C-alpha positions in Angstrom: -7.0 -21.6 -20.5 -7.2 -19.7 -17.2 -10.7 -20.8 -16.1 -14.0 -22.3 -17.2 -16.2 -19.7 -15.6 -17.4 -16.4 -17.0 -16.7 -13.1 -15.3 -18.3 -9.7 -15.5 -17.7 -6.2 -14.1 -18.4 -2.5 -14.7 -15.5 -1.3 -16.8 -16.0 2.5 -16.5 -15.4 4.8 -13.5 -18.1 5.2 -10.8 -20.3 8.2 -11.3 -22.6 9.7 -13.9 -21.4 9.9 -17.6 -22.8 9.7 -21.1 -21.7 6.1 -21.5 -21.0 3.2 -19.2 -19.4 -0.2 -20.2 -20.0 -3.6 -18.7 -17.4 -6.2 -19.8 -18.1 -9.9 -19.8 -15.4 -12.6 -20.5 -15.5 -16.4 -20.6 -17.0 -19.4 -22.4 -20.6 -18.3 -21.6 -20.2 -14.6 -22.2 -22.2 -14.6 -25.5 -24.8 -17.1 -24.2 -25.4 -15.0 -21.0 -25.7 -11.8 -23.0 -28.3 -13.5 -25.3 -30.5 -13.9 -22.2 -30.7 -10.2 -21.3 -30.1 -8.5 -24.7 -32.9 -8.1 -27.2 -31.4 -6.9 -30.5 -33.4 -4.5 -32.8 -33.0 -6.9 -35.6 -33.8 -10.5 -34.5 -30.5 -12.3 -34.3 -28.5 -14.8 -32.1 -25.2 -13.3 -30.9 -23.6 -16.8 -31.3 -24.1 -16.5 -35.0 -22.8 -12.9 -35.7 -19.3 -12.1 -36.9 -16.6 -11.3 -34.4 -15.9 -7.6 -33.7 -19.4 -6.4 -34.6 -21.6 -4.0 -32.8 -25.4 -4.6 -32.3 -28.1 -2.1 -31.3 -31.0 -3.2 -29.1 -32.2 -3.1 -25.5 -31.4 -4.9 -22.2 -34.6 -6.4 -20.9 -35.9 -8.0 -17.7 -39.0 -10.1 -18.1 -39.9 -8.1 -21.2 -39.4 -4.8 -19.4 -36.8 -2.5 -21.1 -34.0 -1.6 -18.7 -31.9 0.4 -21.2 -31.0 1.2 -24.8 -27.6 -0.2 -25.6 -24.9 -1.1 -28.1 -23.5 -4.6 -27.6 -20.0 -5.4 -29.0 -19.2 -9.1 -29.6 -15.6 -10.3 -29.7 -15.0 -14.0 -30.2 -11.9 -15.9 -28.9 -9.1 -16.2 -29.5 -8.4 -12.8 -30.9 -9.7 -10.8 -27.9 -8.2 -9.1 -24.9 -8.4 -12.2 -22.7 -8.3 -14.7 -25.6 -11.8 -15.7 -24.5 -15.2 -14.7 -25.8 -15.7 -11.1 -24.7 -18.9 -9.0 -24.8 -19.0 -5.3 -23.9 -22.4 -3.7 -23.3 -22.3 0.1 -23.9 -25.2 1.6 -22.0 -26.0 4.9 -20.3 -23.5 5.9 -17.7 -25.8 6.2 -14.7 -24.8 4.3 -11.5 -28.3 2.7 -11.2 -28.5 1.6 -14.9 -25.0 0.0 -14.7 -25.6 -1.8 -11.4 -29.0 -3.1 -12.7 -27.5 -4.5 -16.0 -24.6 -6.1 -14.1 -27.0 -7.7 -11.7 -29.0 -9.2 -14.6 -25.8 -10.6 -16.1 -24.7 -12.1 -12.7 -28.1 -13.7 -12.2 -27.6 -15.4 -15.5 -24.5 -17.2 -14.2 -21.6 -14.9 -14.5 -19.3 -14.2 -11.6 -18.2 -10.7 -10.5 -14.7 -10.3 -11.6 -11.9 -9.7 -9.2 -9.7 -6.6 -9.5 -7.5 -7.0 -12.5 -9.0 -10.3 -13.5 -9.5 -9.5 -17.2 -5.8 -8.6 -17.5 -4.8 -11.5 -15.4 -6.6 -13.8 -17.7 -4.8 -12.2 -20.7 -1.6 -13.0 -19.0 -2.4 -16.5 -17.9 -3.8 -17.3 -21.4 -0.6 -16.2 -23.0 -1.7 -13.0 -24.8 0.7 -10.7 -22.8 3.6 -11.4 -20.4 3.7 -10.1 -16.8 5.6 -7.0 -17.6 3.1 -6.0 -20.2 0.3 -6.8 -17.8 1.8 -4.5 -15.1 2.1 -1.8 -17.8 -1.7 -1.8 -18.2 -2.1 -0.5 -14.6 0.7 2.0 -15.1 -0.9 3.3 -18.2 -4.2 3.8 -16.4 -2.5 5.5 -13.5 -0.2 7.7 -15.7 0.1 11.2 -14.2 1.8 12.9 -17.2 2.3 12.3 -20.9 5.9 11.2 -20.3 4.8 8.5 -17.8 2.1 7.4 -20.2 4.8 7.0 -23.0 6.9 4.8 -20.7 3.9 2.7 -19.8 2.8 2.4 -23.4 6.3 1.3 -24.5 6.2 -1.5 -21.9 2.7 -2.5 -22.9 3.9 -2.8 -26.6 6.7 -5.1 -25.4 9.7 -2.7 -25.4 10.8 -3.9 -22.0 9.9 -7.5 -22.6 12.0 -7.6 -25.8 15.1 -6.4 -24.1 14.5 -8.7 -21.2 14.0 -11.6 -23.6 17.2 -10.7 -25.4 19.1 -11.0 -22.1 17.2 -14.2 -21.4 18.2 -15.7 -24.8 21.9 -14.9 -24.1 21.7 -16.6 -20.8 19.9 -19.7 -22.2 22.5 -20.0 -25.0 25.4 -19.8 -22.6 23.8 -22.2 -20.2 22.8 -24.7 -22.9 26.3 -24.8 -24.3 28.1 -25.3 -20.9 25.6 -27.9 -19.8 26.1 -29.8 -23.0 29.8 -29.9 -22.4 29.2 -31.4 -19.0 26.4 -33.8 -19.8 27.8 -35.1 -23.1 31.6 -35.2 -22.8 31.8 -38.2 -25.1 30.5 -36.0 -28.0 33.5 -33.8 -27.7 31.4 -30.7 -27.8 33.8 -27.8 -28.4 34.1 -25.7 -25.2 34.2 -22.0 -25.3 37.5 -20.3 -25.9 38.4 -18.4 -22.8 38.2 -15.0 -24.5 34.8 -15.8 -26.1 33.2 -16.8 -22.8 34.5 -13.7 -21.1 33.2 -11.5 -23.9 29.8 -13.1 -23.8 29.4 -12.7 -20.1 30.5 -9.1 -20.5 27.8 -8.6 -23.2 25.0 -9.8 -20.9 26.3 -7.8 -18.0 26.3 -4.7 -20.2 22.7 -5.3 -21.3 21.5 -5.6 -17.7 23.5 -2.5 -16.7 22.0 -0.5 -19.5 18.4 -1.4 -18.4 19.2 -0.6 -14.7 20.6 2.7 -15.7 17.1 3.8 -16.7 15.4 2.7 -13.5 15.9 5.9 -11.6 14.4 8.0 -14.4 11.7 5.4 -15.0 10.7 5.5 -11.2 10.5 9.3 -11.3 8.3 9.4 -14.3 6.0 6.7 -12.8 5.8 7.9 -9.3 6.8 11.5 -9.4 8.8 13.6 -6.9 7.6 15.0 -3.6 8.7 18.7 -3.3 8.0 20.6 -0.1 7.9 24.4 -0.1 9.5 25.5 3.2 10.6 28.8 4.7 9.9 31.4 7.3 6.4 32.9 7.6 5.4 35.5 5.0 8.2 34.9 2.5 5.7 34.0 -0.2 5.3 30.2 0.0 1.6 30.2 -0.7 2.0 32.7 -3.6 4.6 30.3 -5.0 2.2 27.3 -4.9 -0.5 29.4 -6.5 1.9 30.4 -9.3 3.1 26.8 -9.9 -0.4 25.4 -10.0 -1.7 28.3 -12.0 -4.7 29.0 -9.7 -5.4 30.5 -6.3 -5.1 27.3 -4.3 -3.8 28.7 -1.2 -4.9 31.8 0.9 -2.4 34.7 0.6 -2.3 37.6 3.0 0.2 39.8 4.7 -0.3 38.2 8.1 2.5 35.9 9.0 1.3 32.4 9.8 -1.7 32.3 7.4 -1.0 28.7 6.4 -1.8 26.4 9.3 -2.0 23.1 7.5 -0.3 21.2 4.6 -1.7 21.9 1.1 -0.8 19.4 -1.6 -1.1 19.7 -5.4 0.4 17.5 -8.3 1.8 19.4 -11.3 3.5 18.4 -14.4 7.0 19.8 -15.0 8.5 18.7 -18.3 6.9 15.3 -17.9 7.7 14.8 -14.2 4.8 14.5 -11.9 5.7 16.8 -9.0 3.7 16.8 -5.8 4.0 20.3 -4.5 3.5 20.6 -0.7 2.9 24.1 0.8 3.8 24.0 4.5 3.3 26.4 7.3 5.9 29.0 8.0 8.5 27.6 10.4 9.0 29.8 13.5 8.5 29.5 17.2 4.8 29.5 17.2 2.7 30.2 20.4 -0.8 29.4 18.9 -1.4 25.6 19.3 -3.0 25.2 15.9 0.0 27.0 14.2 2.4 25.0 16.3 1.0 21.8 14.9 1.4 23.2 11.4 5.0 24.1 12.1 5.7 20.5 13.3 4.3 19.2 10.1 6.5 21.6 8.1 9.6 20.4 9.9 8.5 16.8 9.2 8.3 17.4 5.4 11.6 19.2 5.5 13.1 15.9 6.7 11.2 13.5 4.4 10.6 15.3 1.2 12.8 14.3 -1.8 13.1 17.9 -3.0 13.1 21.0 -0.9 11.9 24.4 -2.3 13.4 26.7 0.3 11.9 30.3 0.0 13.7 33.3 1.3 12.6 36.9 1.2 14.9 38.9 -1.2 13.9 42.1 0.6 14.9 41.0 4.1 18.3 39.3 3.2 19.3 36.1 4.9 18.1 35.8 8.5 19.3 33.5 11.2 16.1 31.4 10.7 16.8 31.1 7.1 20.3 29.9 7.8 19.0 27.3 10.2 16.6 26.0 7.6 19.4 25.8 5.1 21.5 23.8 7.5 18.5 21.4 8.1 18.3 20.9 4.3 22.0 20.4 3.7 21.7 16.7 2.9 18.7 17.2 0.6 18.2 18.2 -3.0 17.5 21.9 -2.8 16.3 24.8 -4.9 16.6 28.1 -3.0 13.9 30.5 -4.2 14.8 34.2 -3.7 11.3 35.6 -3.7 9.8 39.2 -3.9 12.1 40.2 -6.7 9.8 43.2 -7.2 10.9 44.7 -3.9 14.3 46.3 -2.9 17.1 43.7 -2.9 18.8 42.9 0.4 19.9 39.4 -0.6 23.6 38.2 -0.4 23.9 35.1 -2.6 27.3 34.2 -1.2 25.7 33.5 2.2 23.5 30.9 0.7 26.4 29.3 -1.2 28.4 29.1 2.0 25.7 26.7 3.5 24.3 25.2 0.3 27.1 25.3 -2.3 25.4 22.9 -4.6 21.9 24.3 -4.5 20.3 26.0 -7.4 19.1 29.6 -6.8 16.2 31.1 -8.6 14.9 34.7 -8.3 11.1 35.0 -8.4 8.2 37.4 -7.8 5.7 34.7 -7.2 2.7 37.0 -6.8 3.4 38.4 -10.2 4.4 35.0 -11.8 7.9 36.3 -12.5 10.7 33.6 -12.6 8.2 30.6 -12.4 9.4 29.2 -15.8 13.0 29.5 -14.6 12.0 27.6 -11.3 10.4 24.8 -13.3 13.5 24.5 -15.3 15.7 24.3 -12.2 13.5 21.6 -10.8 13.6 19.6 -14.0 17.4 19.9 -14.3 17.8 18.9 -10.6 15.7 15.8 -10.9 16.9 14.6 -14.2 20.2 16.4 -14.7 18.6 18.1 -17.7 17.7 14.9 -19.4 14.0 14.4 -20.0 12.8 12.4 -23.0 10.7 9.3 -22.3 10.8 8.4 -26.0 14.6 8.0 -26.2 14.6 4.5 -24.7 12.8 1.8 -22.9 12.7 2.4 -19.2 12.5 0.2 -16.0 9.9 1.9 -13.9 8.9 -0.9 -11.6 10.7 -1.6 -8.3 10.0 -5.3 -8.8 11.7 -5.3 -12.2 14.6 -3.3 -10.8 15.2 -5.9 -8.0 15.0 -8.8 -10.4 17.6 -7.1 -12.6 19.8 -6.4 -9.7 19.7 -10.1 -8.7 20.5 -11.1 -12.3 23.4 -8.6 -12.4 24.9 -10.1 -9.1 24.5 -13.6 -10.4 26.2 -12.8 -13.8 28.9 -11.0 -11.8 29.5 -14.3 -9.9 29.7 -16.2 -13.2 32.4 -13.9 -14.3 34.3 -14.2 -11.0 34.0 -18.0 -11.2 35.3 -18.0 -14.8 38.2 -15.8 -13.9 39.1 -18.2 -11.1 39.3 -21.0 -13.7 36.7 -23.2 -12.0 34.9 -26.0 -13.8 31.7 -25.3 -16.0 29.5 -26.9 -13.3 30.1 -23.9 -11.1 29.3 -21.5 -13.9 26.0 -23.1 -14.6 24.7 -22.7 -10.9 25.0 -18.8 -11.1 23.7 -18.8 -14.8 20.5 -20.6 -13.7 20.0 -18.1 -10.9 20.5 -15.2 -13.3 18.0 -16.8 -15.7 15.4 -17.3 -13.0 15.7 -13.7 -12.0 15.2 -12.4 -15.4 12.3 -14.8 -16.0 10.5 -13.3 -13.0 10.1 -9.9 -14.9 8.1 -11.5 -17.8 6.4 -14.0 -15.6 8.1 -17.1 -17.0 9.1 -18.1 -13.4 7.1 -16.4 -10.7 4.9 -17.7 -7.9 1.1 -17.5 -7.8 1.3 -15.3 -4.7 3.2 -12.6 -6.5 0.8 -12.8 -9.5 -2.2 -12.4 -7.1 -0.4 -9.5 -5.4 0.3 -7.7 -8.7 -3.3 -7.9 -10.0 -4.9 -7.1 -6.7 -3.8 -3.4 -7.2 -5.8 -3.2 -10.5 -9.2 -1.6 -10.8 -12.3 -3.6 -11.3 -13.3 -4.2 -15.0 -9.6 -4.2 -16.2 
């Protein structure tokens, strides 16, 4: 078991709500609760059935603090594999803090961030990949990212990683047996069989790695900067995308002086839309700072939504911005479709031959669906379905798989050179160690602490 002490924390978000939950886990969880909980029907929580709810009051020196429902869950079939009690009380900050203080005064310790899930991992209920998926599930920005996290929490990624792990163990065990027990005349692999088995492992690793880019996008989202000259309709475009009047829109050039950010969901992709100041030679100091920020986002954003005024045609300033965006993923938005057209599309294609071009009238919400489709197609090449397969969404997992792939590649190279089995086992062990890092079978305490430090209190 992870520890002999008992931990407690508020498990619900800070603020006022109808219900708040205080979670307690550890060997003294039930005994501590007995000291502060007075059930409506006289009973000892140690004697009740597991997974039962009990109505009563939290009291301090016979003074009622709150009316509560107490859930009792007895080890080992609990989230942490320890005794767990959850007190459902009213969701006011003062009430929650008061009840937590009473529990801590009875001998519990305030839980560290993520410590409940950390105990679940260290007590063997879930592996490290599943534990990380808990945080991803809580932080999901879209339904698609939630589905990826839920698949990982239910063991989808762990199952595939363990499949690779078992293949590596089988190879390693057989090769080491031929080295350690030559007198037993253990049959060595036929050359073709060994090569085929190495290829199989390599393909399984490649298949997982192929999902990492999409998995990362679903988890972290994409940063898209709206850039363009002043008064081409950037703020109107932002308002149309977020479906509300988020930015001020006027006919006066240079209205937007600062960066405005909003996160929207486009076909399951969390997209952070950044409305920037119009880029021009500004004389006003405040506008000049805004323009500098716009140019910064033009450089660093993953996706550029470059807005041009369809009624003006392509100006020299538009061409400069297109040239600045040549090495980026770009969607050109020909805005103000409702006005007389002066746009020459071939001039855009001369500078940005790969860019998608969408015509809109942002102020009238025309062309917005087509713009969202263009963004989704650009980001995902038209493939968006988180339910199709298990995805790798963690950078830590991706790096571990890349190391495993490199090690397996070295195994194949060594085998092709006809070197002895001793050389093969060195790289196989390294590949196995890399794969084990994903599920936590071989990972340092410092990495474990770092992973759980990013969790919220009470989880």
